Each structure stands twice: as C-alpha cells, then as structure tokens.
C-alpha positions as CSV (number, residue, x, y, z in Angstrom):
1,X,-54.8,-28.0,283.5
2,X,-54.8,-24.3,284.0
3,X,-56.7,-23.3,287.2
4,X,-59.4,-20.6,287.2
5,X,-57.9,-17.5,288.8
6,X,-60.0,-14.3,288.1
7,X,-58.4,-11.0,289.1
8,X,-60.8,-8.1,289.6
9,X,-60.2,-4.4,289.5
10,X,-61.0,-2.0,292.3
11,X,-64.8,-2.5,292.9
12,X,-65.3,1.0,294.0
13,X,-64.0,2.7,290.9
14,X,-66.8,4.3,288.9
15,X,-65.0,6.9,286.8
16,X,-63.5,5.9,283.4
17,X,-60.1,7.5,282.9
18,X,-60.1,6.6,279.2
19,X,-63.4,8.3,278.5
20,X,-62.4,11.3,280.6
21,X,-59.2,11.6,278.6
22,X,-61.1,11.5,275.3
23,X,-63.5,14.1,276.6
24,X,-60.6,16.3,277.6
25,X,-59.1,16.1,274.1
26,X,-62.5,17.0,272.6
27,X,-62.9,20.1,274.8
28,X,-59.3,21.4,274.7
29,X,-58.0,20.5,271.2
30,X,-58.3,23.7,269.1
31,X,-55.8,23.7,266.3
32,X,-56.9,20.3,264.8
33,X,-60.5,18.9,264.9
34,X,-60.7,16.1,267.5
35,X,-61.9,13.5,265.0
36,X,-60.2,10.5,266.4
37,X,-61.2,11.2,270.0
38,X,-64.9,11.7,268.9
39,X,-64.8,8.4,267.0
40,X,-63.3,6.4,269.8
41,X,-65.7,7.9,272.5
42,X,-68.8,7.3,270.4
43,X,-67.7,3.8,269.6
44,X,-66.9,3.1,273.3
45,X,-70.4,4.2,274.4
46,X,-71.9,2.0,271.6
47,X,-69.9,-1.1,272.7
48,X,-71.0,-0.5,276.3
49,X,-74.6,-0.2,275.1
50,X,-74.9,3.4,276.2
51,X,-76.7,4.2,273.0
52,X,-78.0,7.7,273.9
53,X,-74.5,8.9,274.8
54,X,-73.1,7.2,271.7
55,X,-75.7,9.1,269.5
56,X,-74.9,12.4,271.2
57,X,-71.2,12.2,270.6
58,X,-71.6,10.9,267.1
59,X,-73.9,13.9,266.2
60,X,-71.3,16.3,267.7
61,X,-68.6,14.5,265.7
62,X,-70.8,14.9,262.5
63,X,-71.3,18.6,263.1
64,X,-67.6,19.2,263.3
65,X,-66.8,17.2,260.2
66,X,-69.6,18.9,258.2
67,X,-68.4,22.3,259.3
68,X,-64.9,21.5,258.2
69,X,-66.2,19.9,255.0
70,X,-64.2,16.8,255.7
71,X,-65.8,14.1,253.5
72,X,-63.9,11.2,255.2
73,X,-64.8,12.1,258.7
74,X,-68.4,12.8,257.7
75,X,-68.7,9.3,256.2
76,X,-67.2,7.9,259.4
77,X,-69.9,9.6,261.5
78,X,-72.6,8.1,259.4
79,X,-70.9,4.7,259.7
80,X,-70.9,5.1,263.4
81,X,-74.6,6.0,263.5
82,X,-75.4,3.0,261.3
83,X,-73.6,0.8,263.8
84,X,-75.4,2.3,266.8
85,X,-78.9,2.0,265.4
86,X,-78.2,-1.5,264.0
87,X,-77.2,-2.5,267.6
88,X,-80.5,-1.0,268.8
89,X,-82.2,-3.1,266.1
90,X,-83.7,0.0,264.6
91,X,-82.9,-1.2,261.1
92,X,-84.9,1.5,259.1
93,X,-82.9,4.3,260.8
94,X,-79.7,2.4,260.3
95,X,-80.5,2.0,256.6
96,X,-81.0,5.7,256.3
97,X,-77.6,6.5,257.9
98,X,-76.0,3.9,255.6
99,X,-77.5,5.7,252.6
100,X,-76.3,9.0,254.1
101,X,-72.7,7.6,254.2
102,X,-72.9,6.8,250.4
103,X,-74.4,10.2,249.6
104,X,-71.8,12.0,251.7
105,X,-69.0,10.1,249.9
106,X,-70.4,11.3,246.5
107,X,-67.9,10.7,243.7
108,X,-64.8,10.7,246.0
109,X,-62.0,8.5,244.8
110,X,-60.2,8.5,248.2
111,X,-59.7,4.9,249.3
112,X,-60.6,5.4,252.9
113,X,-63.9,7.2,252.0
114,X,-64.9,4.1,249.9
115,X,-63.7,1.8,252.7
116,X,-65.9,3.6,255.4
117,X,-68.9,3.5,253.1
118,X,-68.4,-0.2,253.0
119,X,-67.9,-0.2,256.7
120,X,-71.4,1.3,257.2
121,X,-72.8,-1.5,255.0
122,X,-70.7,-4.1,256.9
123,X,-72.0,-3.3,260.4
124,X,-75.6,-3.3,259.0
125,X,-75.2,-6.7,257.3
126,X,-73.5,-8.0,260.5
127,X,-76.6,-6.9,262.5
128,X,-79.1,-8.6,260.2
129,X,-77.0,-11.8,259.9
130,X,-76.4,-11.6,256.1
131,X,-73.2,-13.6,256.1
132,X,-72.7,-13.8,252.3
133,X,-72.8,-10.0,251.8
134,X,-70.8,-9.6,255.1
135,X,-68.0,-11.8,253.7
136,X,-68.0,-10.2,250.3
137,X,-67.9,-6.6,251.6
138,X,-65.2,-7.4,254.2
139,X,-62.9,-8.9,251.6
140,X,-63.5,-6.0,249.2
141,X,-62.7,-3.5,251.9
142,X,-59.5,-5.3,252.9
143,X,-58.4,-5.2,249.2
144,X,-58.9,-1.4,249.4
145,X,-57.0,-0.7,252.6
146,X,-54.5,-3.5,253.2
147,X,-51.9,-2.4,250.7
148,X,-51.4,1.0,252.4
149,X,-52.1,-0.2,255.9
150,X,-53.4,3.3,256.8
151,X,-56.3,2.2,259.0
152,X,-55.5,-0.9,261.1
153,X,-58.8,-0.4,263.1
154,X,-60.9,-0.9,260.0
155,X,-58.7,-3.8,258.9
156,X,-59.2,-5.4,262.4
157,X,-63.0,-5.0,262.1
158,X,-63.1,-6.6,258.7
159,X,-60.9,-9.5,259.9
160,X,-63.2,-9.9,262.9
161,X,-66.3,-10.1,260.6
162,X,-64.6,-12.7,258.5
163,X,-63.8,-14.7,261.7
164,X,-67.5,-14.6,262.5
165,X,-68.5,-15.9,259.1
166,X,-66.0,-18.7,259.1
167,X,-66.9,-19.7,262.7
168,X,-70.5,-20.3,261.5
169,X,-69.0,-22.5,258.7
170,X,-66.9,-24.5,261.3
171,X,-63.7,-23.7,259.4
172,X,-61.1,-23.7,262.2
173,X,-58.1,-22.8,260.1
174,X,-59.8,-19.7,258.6
175,X,-61.4,-18.7,261.9
176,X,-58.0,-18.9,263.7
177,X,-56.3,-17.0,260.8
178,X,-58.8,-14.1,260.9
179,X,-58.8,-14.0,264.8
180,X,-55.0,-13.7,264.8
181,X,-55.1,-10.9,262.2
182,X,-57.8,-9.1,264.3
183,X,-55.4,-9.2,267.3
184,X,-52.5,-7.9,265.2
185,X,-54.6,-5.0,263.8
186,X,-56.0,-4.1,267.2
187,X,-52.6,-3.9,268.7
188,X,-51.4,-1.6,265.9
189,X,-54.5,0.6,266.2
190,X,-54.4,0.6,270.0
191,X,-58.0,-0.5,270.1
192,X,-58.0,-2.6,273.3
193,X,-61.6,-3.6,273.2
194,X,-61.1,-5.0,269.8
195,X,-58.0,-6.7,271.1
196,X,-60.0,-8.3,273.9
197,X,-62.6,-9.4,271.3
198,X,-59.9,-10.9,269.2
199,X,-58.5,-12.9,272.1
200,X,-62.0,-14.1,272.9
201,X,-62.6,-15.1,269.3
202,X,-59.3,-17.1,269.2
203,X,-60.3,-18.9,272.4
204,X,-63.7,-19.7,270.9
205,X,-62.1,-20.9,267.6
206,X,-60.1,-23.5,269.5
207,X,-63.2,-24.9,271.2
208,X,-64.3,-26.3,267.8
209,X,-60.9,-27.9,267.3
210,X,-60.9,-29.4,270.9
211,X,-64.5,-30.7,270.5
212,X,-63.3,-32.5,267.3
213,X,-60.2,-34.4,268.6
214,X,-59.8,-33.6,272.4
215,X,-56.1,-32.7,272.2
216,X,-54.9,-31.2,275.5
217,X,-52.9,-28.5,273.8
218,X,-56.1,-27.1,272.3
219,X,-57.8,-26.9,275.7
220,X,-54.8,-25.0,277.0
221,X,-55.2,-22.6,274.1
222,X,-58.9,-22.1,274.9
223,X,-58.2,-21.2,278.5
224,X,-55.1,-19.1,277.7
225,X,-56.7,-16.8,275.1
226,X,-60.0,-16.6,276.9
227,X,-58.1,-15.4,280.1
228,X,-56.2,-12.9,278.0
229,X,-59.5,-11.4,276.8
230,X,-60.6,-10.8,280.4
231,X,-57.1,-9.5,281.4
232,X,-57.3,-6.8,278.8
233,X,-59.8,-5.0,281.1
234,X,-57.2,-4.9,283.9
235,X,-54.2,-4.1,281.7
236,X,-55.8,-1.2,279.9
237,X,-58.1,0.5,282.4
238,X,-61.2,2.1,280.9
239,X,-60.3,1.1,277.3
240,X,-62.2,-2.2,277.5
241,X,-65.9,-2.2,278.2
242,X,-67.3,-4.0,281.2
243,X,-69.6,-5.9,279.0
244,X,-66.6,-7.4,277.1
245,X,-64.9,-8.2,280.5
246,X,-68.0,-10.0,281.8
247,X,-68.4,-12.1,278.7
248,X,-64.7,-13.1,278.8
249,X,-64.8,-14.2,282.4
250,X,-68.1,-16.0,282.1
251,X,-66.7,-17.8,279.1
252,X,-63.7,-18.8,281.1
253,X,-65.8,-20.2,283.9
254,X,-68.1,-22.0,281.3
255,X,-65.1,-23.6,279.6
256,X,-63.7,-24.8,282.9
257,X,-67.1,-26.2,283.8
258,X,-67.6,-27.9,280.5
259,X,-64.1,-29.3,279.8
260,X,-62.2,-29.6,283.2
261,X,-64.7,-29.8,286.1
262,X,-65.9,-33.4,285.5
263,X,-62.3,-34.7,285.7
264,X,-61.3,-32.2,288.5
265,X,-64.0,-31.8,291.1
266,X,-61.7,-29.5,293.1
267,X,-62.3,-26.8,290.4
268,X,-66.0,-26.6,291.4
269,X,-65.4,-24.2,294.3
270,X,-63.0,-22.1,292.3
271,X,-65.6,-21.8,289.5
272,X,-68.3,-20.7,292.0
273,X,-65.9,-18.2,293.7
274,X,-64.9,-16.7,290.4
275,X,-68.4,-16.3,289.2
276,X,-69.4,-14.8,292.6
277,X,-66.6,-12.3,292.3
278,X,-68.0,-11.2,288.9
279,X,-71.4,-10.7,290.5
280,X,-69.8,-8.7,293.3
281,X,-68.0,-6.6,290.8
282,X,-71.2,-5.9,288.8
283,X,-73.0,-4.7,292.0
284,X,-70.5,-1.9,292.4
285,X,-70.2,-0.9,288.7
286,X,-72.7,0.6,286.4
287,X,-73.8,-1.7,283.6
288,X,-76.6,-1.3,281.2
289,X,-77.4,-4.9,280.3
290,X,-76.3,-6.9,283.2
291,X,-79.5,-8.9,283.9
292,X,-78.7,-11.5,281.2
293,X,-75.1,-11.8,282.4
294,X,-76.3,-12.3,286.1
295,X,-78.6,-15.0,284.9
296,X,-75.7,-16.8,283.3
297,X,-73.6,-16.5,286.4
298,X,-76.3,-18.0,288.6
299,X,-76.8,-20.7,286.0
300,X,-73.1,-21.7,286.2
301,X,-73.2,-21.8,290.0
302,X,-76.4,-23.9,289.9
303,X,-74.8,-26.4,287.5
304,X,-71.8,-26.8,289.9
305,X,-74.1,-27.3,292.9
306,X,-76.2,-29.8,290.9
307,X,-73.1,-31.8,289.9
308,X,-72.1,-31.9,293.6
309,X,-75.5,-33.4,294.4
310,X,-76.7,-30.3,296.3
311,X,-80.1,-29.7,294.5
312,X,-81.4,-27.3,297.2
313,X,-78.4,-25.0,296.7
314,X,-78.8,-25.2,292.9
315,X,-82.4,-24.2,293.3
316,X,-81.4,-21.3,295.5
317,X,-79.0,-20.0,292.8
318,X,-81.6,-20.4,290.1
319,X,-84.2,-18.5,292.1
320,X,-81.8,-15.6,292.7
321,X,-81.1,-15.4,289.0
322,X,-84.8,-15.6,288.2
323,X,-85.5,-12.7,290.6
324,X,-83.0,-10.5,288.7
325,X,-84.2,-11.2,285.2
326,X,-87.9,-11.2,286.1
327,X,-87.7,-7.7,287.6
328,X,-85.6,-6.3,284.7
329,X,-87.2,-4.1,282.1
330,X,-84.5,-4.6,279.5
331,X,-85.6,-6.2,276.3
332,X,-84.5,-9.6,274.9
333,X,-84.4,-11.5,278.3
334,X,-86.8,-14.2,277.3
335,X,-84.0,-16.5,276.3
336,X,-82.1,-16.4,279.7
337,X,-85.5,-16.6,281.4
338,X,-86.2,-19.7,279.4
339,X,-82.9,-21.3,280.5
340,X,-83.6,-20.5,284.1
341,X,-87.1,-21.8,284.1
342,X,-86.0,-25.0,282.4
343,X,-83.3,-25.5,285.1
344,X,-85.8,-24.7,287.9
345,X,-88.4,-27.1,286.6
346,X,-85.8,-29.9,286.3
347,X,-84.4,-29.2,289.8
348,X,-87.9,-29.4,291.3
349,X,-88.5,-32.6,289.5
350,X,-85.1,-34.0,290.8
351,X,-86.2,-33.0,294.4
352,X,-89.5,-34.8,293.9
353,X,-91.6,-31.6,294.1
354,X,-93.6,-32.4,290.9
355,X,-96.3,-29.8,291.7
356,X,-93.8,-27.0,291.7
357,X,-92.1,-28.5,288.6
358,X,-95.5,-28.5,286.8
359,X,-96.2,-24.9,287.8
360,X,-92.7,-23.9,286.6
361,X,-93.4,-25.7,283.3
362,X,-96.5,-23.6,282.9
363,X,-94.4,-20.4,283.4
364,X,-91.9,-21.9,280.9
365,X,-94.7,-22.5,278.4
366,X,-95.8,-18.9,278.6
367,X,-92.2,-17.6,278.4
368,X,-91.6,-19.9,275.4
369,X,-94.6,-18.3,273.7
370,X,-93.1,-14.8,274.4
371,X,-89.7,-16.0,273.3
372,X,-91.3,-17.3,270.1
373,X,-93.1,-14.0,269.5
374,X,-89.9,-12.1,270.2
375,X,-87.8,-14.3,267.9
376,X,-90.4,-14.1,265.2
377,X,-90.6,-10.3,265.6
378,X,-86.8,-10.1,265.4
379,X,-86.7,-12.4,262.4
380,X,-89.3,-10.5,260.6
381,X,-87.5,-7.3,261.4
382,X,-84.2,-8.7,260.1
383,X,-85.8,-10.2,257.0
384,X,-87.5,-6.8,256.3
385,X,-84.1,-5.1,256.8
386,X,-82.4,-7.7,254.5
387,X,-85.1,-7.2,251.9
388,X,-84.7,-3.4,252.0
389,X,-80.9,-3.8,251.9
390,X,-81.1,-6.1,248.9
391,X,-83.5,-3.7,247.2
392,X,-81.1,-0.9,247.9
393,X,-78.2,-3.0,246.5
394,X,-80.3,-3.7,243.3
395,X,-81.2,0.0,243.0
396,X,-77.5,0.9,243.5
397,X,-76.4,-1.5,240.8
398,X,-79.1,-0.2,238.5
399,X,-78.0,3.4,239.2
400,X,-74.4,2.6,238.6
401,X,-75.3,0.9,235.4
402,X,-77.3,3.9,234.3
403,X,-74.5,6.3,235.2
404,X,-72.0,4.1,233.3
405,X,-74.4,4.0,230.3
406,X,-74.8,7.8,230.4
407,X,-71.1,8.2,230.5
408,X,-70.6,5.7,227.6
409,X,-73.3,7.5,225.6
410,X,-71.7,10.9,226.2
411,X,-68.3,9.6,225.2
412,X,-69.9,7.9,222.2
413,X,-71.5,11.2,221.0
414,X,-68.3,13.0,221.5
415,X,-66.4,10.5,219.5
416,X,-69.0,10.5,216.8
417,X,-68.9,14.3,216.6
418,X,-65.1,14.2,216.4
419,X,-65.3,11.5,213.8
420,X,-67.8,13.5,211.8
421,X,-65.7,16.6,211.9
422,X,-62.7,14.7,210.8
423,X,-64.7,13.0,208.1
424,X,-65.9,16.4,206.7
425,X,-62.3,17.7,206.6
426,X,-60.9,14.7,204.8
427,X,-63.9,13.8,202.6
428,X,-63.0,16.0,199.7
429,X,-59.3,15.1,199.9
430,X,-60.1,11.4,200.0
431,X,-62.4,11.6,196.9
432,X,-59.4,12.5,194.6
433,X,-57.5,9.4,195.8
434,X,-60.4,6.9,195.5
435,X,-60.1,6.2,191.8
436,X,-56.3,5.9,191.9
437,X,-56.6,3.6,194.9
438,X,-59.2,1.4,193.2
439,X,-57.0,1.0,190.2
440,X,-54.0,0.2,192.2
441,X,-56.0,-2.3,194.3
442,X,-57.2,-4.1,191.1
443,X,-53.7,-4.4,189.9
444,X,-52.6,-5.7,193.2
445,X,-55.4,-8.2,193.2
446,X,-54.4,-9.4,189.7
447,X,-50.8,-9.8,190.8
448,X,-51.9,-11.7,193.9
449,X,-54.2,-13.9,191.9
450,X,-51.4,-14.7,189.4
451,X,-49.0,-15.4,192.3
452,X,-51.6,-17.7,193.9
453,X,-52.2,-19.7,190.7
454,X,-48.4,-20.0,190.2
455,X,-48.0,-21.3,193.8
456,X,-50.8,-23.8,193.3
457,X,-49.3,-25.1,190.1
458,X,-45.8,-25.4,191.7
459,X,-47.4,-27.3,194.6
460,X,-49.1,-29.7,192.3
461,X,-45.9,-30.3,190.4
462,X,-44.0,-30.8,193.6
463,X,-46.6,-33.3,194.9
464,X,-46.4,-35.2,191.6
465,X,-42.6,-35.3,191.8
466,X,-42.7,-36.6,195.4
467,X,-45.2,-39.2,194.5
468,X,-43.1,-40.5,191.6
469,X,-40.0,-40.5,193.8
470,X,-41.9,-42.4,196.5
471,X,-43.1,-45.1,194.0
472,X,-39.5,-45.4,192.6
473,X,-38.2,-45.8,196.2
474,X,-40.8,-48.5,196.9
475,X,-39.7,-50.4,193.8
476,X,-36.1,-50.2,194.8
477,X,-36.9,-51.3,198.3
478,X,-38.9,-54.3,197.0
479,X,-36.0,-55.3,194.7
480,X,-33.5,-54.9,197.6
481,X,-35.7,-57.1,199.8
482,X,-35.9,-59.8,197.2
483,X,-32.2,-59.7,196.5
484,X,-31.4,-59.9,200.2
485,X,-33.7,-62.9,200.7
486,X,-32.1,-64.7,197.7
487,X,-28.6,-64.0,198.9
488,X,-29.5,-65.3,202.4
489,X,-31.0,-68.5,201.0
490,X,-28.0,-69.0,198.7
491,X,-25.7,-68.8,201.7
492,X,-27.8,-71.5,203.4
493,X,-27.7,-73.7,200.3
494,X,-23.9,-73.4,200.1
495,X,-23.7,-74.5,203.8
496,X,-25.9,-77.5,203.0
497,X,-23.8,-78.5,199.9
498,X,-20.7,-78.2,202.1
499,X,-22.3,-80.5,204.6
500,X,-23.1,-83.1,202.0
501,X,-19.5,-83.0,200.7
502,X,-18.2,-83.5,204.2
503,X,-20.5,-86.5,204.6
504,X,-19.3,-88.1,201.4
505,X,-15.6,-87.6,202.3
506,X,-16.2,-89.3,205.6
507,X,-18.1,-92.3,204.3
508,X,-15.1,-94.6,204.7
509,X,-13.9,-93.1,207.9
510,X,-15.5,-93.1,211.4
511,X,-18.4,-90.7,211.8
512,X,-17.9,-87.7,214.1
513,X,-21.4,-87.1,215.5
514,X,-20.5,-84.0,217.5
515,X,-19.0,-82.3,214.4
516,X,-22.2,-83.0,212.4
517,X,-24.4,-81.6,215.2
518,X,-22.2,-78.6,215.4
519,X,-22.4,-78.0,211.7
520,X,-26.1,-78.4,211.8
521,X,-26.4,-75.8,214.5
522,X,-24.3,-73.5,212.4
523,X,-26.7,-73.9,209.5
524,X,-29.7,-73.3,211.8
525,X,-27.9,-70.2,213.2
526,X,-27.3,-69.0,209.7
527,X,-30.9,-69.4,208.8
528,X,-32.0,-67.6,212.0
529,X,-29.6,-64.7,211.1
530,X,-31.0,-64.7,207.6
531,X,-34.5,-64.6,209.0
532,X,-33.6,-61.7,211.3
533,X,-32.2,-59.7,208.4
534,X,-35.3,-60.5,206.3
535,X,-37.4,-59.3,209.2
536,X,-35.5,-56.0,209.2
537,X,-36.6,-55.5,205.6
538,X,-39.9,-57.3,205.9
539,X,-40.6,-56.6,209.6
540,X,-44.1,-58.1,209.5
541,X,-43.5,-61.1,207.1
542,X,-42.9,-63.9,209.6
543,X,-45.1,-62.3,212.3
544,X,-48.0,-62.1,209.8
545,X,-47.3,-65.8,208.8
546,X,-47.6,-66.9,212.5
547,X,-50.8,-64.7,213.0
548,X,-52.5,-66.2,209.9
549,X,-51.5,-69.8,210.7
550,X,-54.0,-71.9,212.6
551,X,-51.1,-73.8,214.3
552,X,-47.6,-72.8,215.2
553,X,-45.2,-72.7,212.2
554,X,-41.9,-74.5,212.7
555,X,-38.5,-73.2,211.5
556,X,-38.7,-75.6,208.5
557,X,-42.2,-74.3,207.7
558,X,-40.8,-70.7,207.7
559,X,-38.0,-71.8,205.3
560,X,-40.5,-73.3,202.9
561,X,-42.6,-70.1,203.0
562,X,-39.4,-68.0,202.3
563,X,-38.5,-70.2,199.3
564,X,-42.0,-70.1,197.9
565,X,-42.2,-66.3,198.4
566,X,-39.1,-66.0,196.2
567,X,-41.0,-67.9,193.5
568,X,-38.8,-71.1,193.6
569,X,-40.4,-74.2,192.1
570,X,-40.7,-77.6,193.7
571,X,-37.6,-79.0,192.1
572,X,-35.4,-76.1,193.2
573,X,-36.7,-76.3,196.8
574,X,-36.1,-80.0,196.9
575,X,-32.5,-79.6,195.7
576,X,-31.9,-76.8,198.3
577,X,-33.3,-78.8,201.1
578,X,-32.0,-82.2,199.9
579,X,-35.4,-83.8,199.9
580,X,-37.6,-85.5,197.4
581,X,-40.0,-83.3,195.3
582,X,-42.8,-85.3,196.7
583,X,-41.9,-84.2,200.2
584,X,-42.0,-80.6,199.0
585,X,-45.5,-81.0,197.6
586,X,-46.7,-82.6,200.8
587,X,-45.2,-79.8,202.8
588,X,-47.0,-77.2,200.5
589,X,-50.3,-79.1,201.0
590,X,-49.7,-79.1,204.8
591,X,-48.9,-75.3,204.8
592,X,-52.2,-74.7,202.9
593,X,-54.0,-76.5,205.7
594,X,-52.2,-74.5,208.4
595,X,-53.3,-71.3,206.7
596,X,-56.8,-72.6,206.1
597,X,-56.5,-72.2,202.2
598,X,-58.7,-73.9,199.6
599,X,-57.1,-76.5,197.4
600,X,-57.2,-74.3,194.3
601,X,-55.6,-71.3,196.1
602,X,-52.0,-70.6,194.9
603,X,-49.8,-70.7,198.0
604,X,-47.1,-68.5,196.4
605,X,-49.6,-65.8,195.4
606,X,-51.0,-65.9,199.0
607,X,-47.5,-65.5,200.5
608,X,-46.6,-62.6,198.3
609,X,-49.8,-60.7,199.1
610,X,-49.2,-60.8,202.9
611,X,-45.7,-59.5,202.9
C-alpha cells in the first residue's frame, strides 16, 4: 500500500508569482487588450474565495471589453460575474449577470459567444444543484465547441460538470470518462487548478468502484490520483489555489484513514504528522475559509487517537478544532461544528464523563437547530433561484417562439405579396389558356377512361382464360393419376399371375421355400414402390386414410383401398388378389368399421372424396 508522504512548499512564502505575472501583463500590455490575463486572475480570486478581488478584476475586464466592443469578451465577463455571485450564494445578482450575458450576446452567431452564454447558465445551475439542466447545457455546449477545439478551458469545465452529475448517479464508467477528459482539457488549456480538480475527481470516482468490490488496484488509483491533485500545488507554484491543495491533502489522509489504517496501524503516526503539517502550513499562509478545513484536520487526528485507545488525546484534538470554528465569523460552519460536537460528546461518554457528554449534547442540539435553519434557508434560496431560473427559461422559450413566429409571419407576408404580384401578371395570360386547357383535359380524361375500360376487359378475359386452363390442367392431372394407379396395380397383378404359374409348374417337384419368400418380397416391394409413386401424385391419399382410420391400416388394407378407389368391383379385386369374393366383401365391411362408416355408406364414394 502506498504510504502517506505529504510534501509542503516553503511555509514563509506569501507572494503569488502567478497572480503577480498576470497583474504585470494587465498593466504593461498595450497593443492587445489583456483579456486572457484578466479572465485568469478574476477566476483565480474566485476559486480562492477572494470574492471582492474577483469582482474588482472582473469589472475592470468588463470595462476593457465594452470599450473595445468585443462581444465575446463582454459575455465572458458576465459569465465570470455570474460564477462569482453564485459562489457567494447571491442568486438574484447571479441571475441578473446571467441575463446580461444573454443580452450582450444579442443575435451573434459566433460559436464561442453562444458557448459562454451557456457557461453563465452552467455555473448558475451548478450552484443551485439543478443536475438535469446542468447535464443538458454541458452536453449542448460541448456539441458547439468540441469540433473546433478552440477553447479547451470551457471544454474542461463542461466535462467536470458532467463528472459531477454522473458521480451523483453512481455511474463509475461515465464519472471516470469525464474526469479523464477534464484532465486532458486542463493540460491543453494550461489551467492547473482545473487539472488538480480533475485528478481529485478521478480519485473520488475510484472510491465508488473500490467500495463496490475492494480490488487493490482501485485503492492504488484512489491514492495515486488524489496525491497528484495535491502535488499540482507544488509543481505549478501559484497556479493552484491553497483551498484546492488543502482539500486534496485532507482527502489523501481521509482515504488512508478509511481504507488502509485499520490494516496498517503504523500509518496512524504518518497520518497525524501529515495533517499536522497541513495545519502548520495554513498558519503561515493567508486563507479565506480555513476554519472548516482546520476542523476536518483535527477530526482526522482525533479519529486516529481514538482508534489507538487514547481518548484523552482525541478529546484534546477535538477541543482545539472546536476553538477554531467557534471563534470564526465565516458563514456555513454549522456542519463542521455539528461533527465536532458529536465527536466530543461521544468521547466524553467513552471516558465516563456523562455530565460533560450531556452538556455537549445540549450544545449539539442548539447547533443542530442552527444547522437546520441554515440548511432550510439555503434550500429555500436555491429553490427560489431554481424557480426564477425555470421561469426565465420558460420566458426565453416563449420569446424565442414569438421571434420565430414573427419571422415566419414576415416571410409569409412577403411570399404572399410576391405570389399576388405574380398572380396579377399572369392572370390575364392564363385566362386565354383556360378554355383550351379544359378541352384538352376532357379529351385526355376520355382517352384515359377508354384505356382503363380496355385494361379491365383484358384483365377479365385473361382471368377467364387462366381459370379455364387451370380446370383443364386439373382434369389432365386427375386422368394421369388414375392411369398411373391402374398401371401400378396391373404390374402387381402380373407379378401375382407369374407367381401362380411358378407354383403350378413346381407342383410335381420339390418346393423351394426361399424362392417363394423372395418372390413375395419382390411383390411387396413392387407394391411399396407403386404406393410411393401414387403418393407423389396423391401425396395425401394414404396419409389421409391413416388419419381417418380408427385403427392402423395394414399394407393389405391400403391395397384394397387403392383397388376400390379405382372403381374395381368385388370380382375383379378377388381375381387380382387371388381370394374369394366373399373375402373381399368381408374386407370391405371391416374397412367401413375402421373408418367408422354406416352400413349404407358407399365405401368407393367415400374413398374418392378424400383423395
């Protein structure tokens, strides 16, 4: 497992070379307006939560852009201001700047102008947790700018927003995909704070995968990318905010504590040392929202001490964290206060000091009430902002529809005027051709009517001819079937006569049993062949016989049915089969029983009907 090894920059450095370089560009660049430097500086101050400075630089940026009448840069300033006031949770002001971005864009068809109008809306919806609109707008913006690849910074922000949405949906593959794209875009744009955020996002994405199947490779990925996020602060001095750095290092310690510490107690001291080094670094660097981060640091150290069984030390850490957050005047600290008070109460209870635990629970109850009020206030504010945003969206759609309708109406009137003018020009000319056209049309209709009647008559005659040919073909096939059956039965009869002759010739000589059996087999084979050929012409004859019979028909039964079907009388059948006529009549009676026929039913008629 990777060990926790936090490297810290020089604790005494307070100047930011990156911001200084941007400021120098803004002051010295004369030939070309310093748009990029202004944008980067204002955004840096925003990310570091130095909102007053961010607003100052953004307004200066806006003045330059408006003076130069640069629509794109003006829209970008309004997008920046929307982002700043959304971060400050001043949603009405953010909404005004968002509207200003759309107004500044006007009817511009420039792709990047449209994209940055969308960006103003994106940062607003990100601030009010409207994931559905956030996802829709991010994808629409990517469709605008990805083909040209002219603004990798904006691509990176859109991909980061899509990462956030898919993280909430627990979709690891998509979260990982968009985090990787964020990293690639950040490198291309040289936006190192966005790069650090991308690495942190990728590390967070792998926590969901590791929590699901506990594969060691995923834990290595968590620690690797989380450490890369913090290292960006050291690799790119001044270009990554201290806030981003703190969060990355605290996440690194938290992941080690959560995933590695229980199985490796030796990491406990490393975790405490690393978190303490973060606290030492914060003491020597200006930070504008460090109370909550300090509370997290002391919470991590208290957890390590508690796991080692040192509750007194854990309580000491928690009290230090509480002293920091309780004295802070920054907003939105009720949640870290709540965590600290909960841990303090539990620690007192573990030490057996139930009085202090009860007193702390009272403080926790009061803080929970404030946390609830703060959460409700923020929720109401967000819902109000969402409502206003949805209202604006509906108004925008209505306005777009009205504009489109007006354009369509204008085009329609123009077309109608043109059509009317053309109609007046050709009205008199067309009048002289109407009568001639009507006569020609009537003649054409008469010809078409006559042709149609002729085609119908020919079709009827053709159908009648085909029907007659079909009936003639059926008669010929029936005659052919009868002739074939007769010829096959005649062949059988000749074989039987030949057998009788052979028997008479051999009456005075020894009887050859094998020869007789062989000849009988030949006769049976001939009949089977005949039956096969009959089946080719009458494919369903014998099959239908067996289906209609109540019991299985023997080969002899099938012979009788074939003779009867060919209209042979009892005497002829008796001669062919070399039996008595009485036997033939008995067999006919037996066949009627097998077919379930009444006594008065004619067996020959029945057989002819089923063929």
